[in-house]
Steps between C-alpha positions, in 0.01 A plus 500: 500500500399233250654154594502161311472183711651161441488157671778284653608405145512864389189454276274802457207505731350848440545859597403738776537858612662587823590831671827653403590488868451120520777254450473278190411137613766234455293330232453816291688743283434846339629372166206468257487192286519584130194451278449170314630255764288181537663372828707781642783395735704749701880484520571666837876542438459668155179670602317407171203295404543239235284243304496166676245337271622246244453555130260201497294643780470842327411329170229305683334815598480643144162462321473197270482600130149474357448285186547705191214560256764538226481195274137412585357720228742362251353153521318385191135583500325409182209719438625771742634844438742698721463876554751665728577174682128410551394181349135488371318228321364562143143405467 
């Protein structure tokens, strides 16, 4: 049987496999956390996992946007030509 472990605050710790004849430990459940949770927390009464991470925490984990190249090629370059977004100097 596949089980999912949690700590004293019901925060996800990991998973394990036990025999179907073994009793599920007190700090575990057979309810699988749904995909996409950043900090899964278990509600023992409702028997569901939910997201405990704040919006700010989740946003802090997202990759920072890279500077855009759009607009760089549009700067004035006297004596330059642009072909398919590539700037080259005229000699």
